[in-house]
C-alpha positions in Angstrom: -11.5 49.2 -6.9 -11.2 45.5 -6.4 -9.2 44.1 -3.6 -8.1 40.5 -3.2 -9.2 38.9 0.0 -6.4 37.5 2.3 -6.4 33.7 2.5 -7.1 32.3 5.9 -4.1 30.7 7.7 -4.0 26.9 7.4 -3.4 24.9 10.6 -1.4 21.7 10.2 -1.2 19.4 13.2 2.5 18.7 12.7 3.8 21.9 11.0 1.7 24.5 12.8 0.2 27.5 11.1 1.0 28.2 7.4 0.0 31.4 5.8 -0.5 32.2 2.1 2.1 34.7 0.7 3.8 35.2 -2.6 2.2 32.3 -4.4 2.6 29.5 -1.7 2.1 28.5 1.9 4.7 29.7 4.4 5.6 28.5 7.9 8.5 27.1 9.8 9.9 23.6 10.1 11.9 22.3 13.0 15.3 20.8 12.2 16.2 19.8 15.8 15.5 21.1 19.2 17.1 24.4 18.8 16.6 25.2 15.0 13.8 26.1 12.8 13.9 27.4 9.2 11.3 29.0 6.9 9.3 26.5 5.0 7.6 26.9 1.6 4.7 24.5 0.5 3.0 24.9 -2.8 -0.7 24.8 -3.2 -3.7 26.8 -4.1 -4.8 30.1 -2.5 -7.4 28.0 -0.5 -5.0 25.4 1.0 -1.6 23.7 0.6 -1.4 20.8 -1.9 -2.0 17.7 0.2 0.8 15.7 -1.4 3.2 18.6 -0.9 2.1 18.9 2.7 2.8 15.2 3.2 6.3 15.7 1.9 6.8 18.8 4.0 6.0 16.8 7.1 9.1 14.6 6.4 11.6 17.4 6.0 13.2 17.0 9.5 13.5 13.2 9.0 14.9 13.6 5.5 17.5 16.2 6.6 18.6 13.8 9.4 18.8 10.8 7.0 20.6 12.9 4.3 23.4 14.4 6.4 26.2 12.4 4.9 24.8 12.9 1.3 24.4 16.7 2.0 27.9 17.0 3.3 29.4 15.0 0.3 27.5 17.3 -2.2 28.7 20.4 -0.5 32.3 19.1 -0.4 32.1 18.4 -4.1 30.9 21.9 -4.8 33.6 23.3 -2.4 36.5 21.4 -4.1 37.4 23.9 -6.9 37.7 26.7 -4.3 41.4 26.5 -3.5 41.2 28.3 -0.1 38.3 26.3 1.3 38.9 23.5 3.7 36.9 20.3 3.6 33.9 20.2 5.8 34.3 18.3 9.0 31.6 15.7 9.9 30.0 18.0 12.4 30.6 21.2 10.4 27.9 21.1 7.8 26.3 24.5 7.5 22.7 24.6 8.6 20.0 25.2 5.9 18.6 28.6 5.6 15.2 27.4 4.3 13.3 24.3 3.3 10.8 24.1 0.4 8.8 21.4 -1.3 9.3 21.9 -5.1 8.2 20.0 -8.3 11.4 18.7 -9.9 10.9 16.6 -13.1 7.3 15.9 -12.1 8.0 14.7 -8.6 7.7 16.6 -5.3 11.2 17.0 -3.9 12.6 18.7 -0.8 14.9 21.6 -1.5 17.3 22.9 1.2 19.0 26.3 0.8 22.6 26.7 2.0 24.7 29.8 2.3 28.3 28.8 2.4 31.5 30.7 3.1 33.4 29.6 0.0 30.6 30.8 -2.5 29.2 34.0 -0.9 27.5 35.1 -4.1 25.1 32.1 -4.4 22.6 30.2 -2.3 23.1 26.4 -3.0 20.0 24.2 -3.3 20.4 20.6 -2.1 17.4 18.6 -3.6 16.6 15.6 -1.5 14.6 12.4 -2.1 14.7 9.4 0.1 17.5 10.8 2.3 19.8 11.4 -0.7 20.9 14.5 -2.5 19.8 14.0 -6.1 21.0 17.4 -7.3 22.9 20.3 -5.9 21.9 23.4 -7.7 24.7 26.1 -7.6 22.4 29.1 -7.5 18.8 29.1 -6.2 16.4 31.7 -4.9 14.4 31.1 -1.8 10.7 30.6 -2.9 
């Protein structure tokens, strides 16, 4: 019987240890002094993709830069829900995960959001250059 060997962990000086699981590299990324979320980085079984790793290192900065854009996209999604109040400036829900994905041939940061007005879906905010380029109404954590 053949058994696949387990990939060795990958140590990144900025992101820490990443482990191979379910088709990608998984770890944690800090989004401030008190919050970390799961991180997904694509790559081969041997190591994370170097370009994707470079993008992953910018997640925290891009989340900070994109706060107003994220809040606006979430508010736009929330608008059709009659009983949902607009988000206050300091009331943006925290992401539940961060991932580097290929979107239209370009590496993009995806942040997953679970929101009170749409409990059936996880929303995926796709960021480039500190701006939400797309808010997907239903994503699965990679």
